[in-house]
C-alpha positions in Angstrom: 31.6 15.8 25.1 27.6 15.7 24.4 28.3 16.0 20.8 30.6 13.1 20.6 27.9 10.9 22.4 25.3 12.2 20.2 27.2 11.1 17.1 28.0 7.9 18.4 24.5 7.1 19.4 23.2 8.0 15.7 25.8 5.6 14.2 24.9 3.0 16.4 21.4 3.4 15.9 21.8 4.0 12.1 24.0 0.4 12.1 21.0 -1.2 14.2 18.2 0.0 11.5 20.7 -1.2 8.6 21.3 -4.5 10.0 17.7 -5.3 11.0 16.6 -4.3 7.1 19.1 -6.7 5.9 18.6 -9.7 8.0 14.6 -9.1 7.3 15.3 -9.4 3.8 17.1 -12.5 4.2 14.2 -14.5 5.5 11.2 -13.2 3.1 11.3 -16.9 1.5 11.2 -18.3 5.0 8.4 -15.8 6.2 6.2 -16.7 3.3 3.0 -18.7 4.0 0.2 -20.1 1.7 -1.5 -17.4 0.2 1.5 -15.2 0.4 2.4 -12.8 -2.8 6.0 -13.1 -4.0 8.2 -11.1 -6.2 11.9 -11.4 -7.7 14.1 -8.8 -6.4 16.6 -7.1 -8.5 19.4 -9.4 -8.1 17.4 -12.6 -8.9 18.9 -15.5 -10.9 17.4 -18.9 -12.0 19.6 -20.8 -9.4 19.3 -18.1 -6.5 16.2 -16.2 -6.9 15.7 -13.4 -4.6 12.2 -13.8 -3.6 10.6 -11.0 -1.4 7.0 -11.1 0.1 4.8 -8.0 -1.4 1.2 -7.5 -0.9 -0.9 -9.3 -3.6 -2.3 -5.5 -5.0 1.5 -4.7 -5.6 2.4 -4.7 -9.3 5.6 -6.5 -8.6 3.4 -9.5 -7.4 4.6 -12.4 -9.7 3.8 -15.6 -7.5 1.7 -16.8 -4.9 2.5 -19.6 -2.6 0.1 -22.6 -3.4 1.9 -25.0 -1.0 4.8 -24.7 1.9 6.4 -28.3 2.5 8.8 -28.9 5.3 12.2 -30.1 4.2 14.2 -29.8 1.3 12.5 -32.7 -0.7 10.8 -30.8 -3.0 7.6 -32.6 -4.3 5.7 -29.7 -6.1 3.5 -30.7 -9.0 6.0 -29.3 -11.7 3.1 -29.2 -14.3 1.2 -26.5 -12.1 4.0 -24.9 -10.0 7.3 -23.6 -10.2 9.5 -24.6 -7.0 11.7 -22.8 -4.6 13.3 -25.0 -2.2 15.8 -23.4 0.6 17.9 -25.7 2.7 21.2 -25.3 4.8 21.0 -22.5 7.5 17.8 -22.6 9.5 14.8 -24.6 8.7 14.4 -26.5 5.0 11.6 -25.9 3.0 9.8 -26.0 -0.4 7.6 -23.4 -1.6 5.0 -24.5 -4.7 4.7 -21.4 -6.4 1.8 -20.5 -8.9 2.1 -17.8 -11.6 0.0 -15.1 -9.7 -2.6 -13.3 -12.3 -4.2 -10.0 -11.1 
């Protein structure tokens, strides 16, 4: 009986950890602030990039957030910045991303 309870508890804890990691990784763009460095995840595409907040000293750092605007209206100066807009579930916002040079 004790072994069964222990195994069930380990499975539940494992699922919580996996679920928490998945949820945390989905919201990286939303958690980004001005000055945050961003990388493109492994499954990136030009229409739905997988942006991740990373340390600016990380070799993966490709962009730096120059501006964060509420709403999905955009408005970044496209001669200076790349633009990422998120809308739909949760808050809508636009990130103005400048190339990060180390």
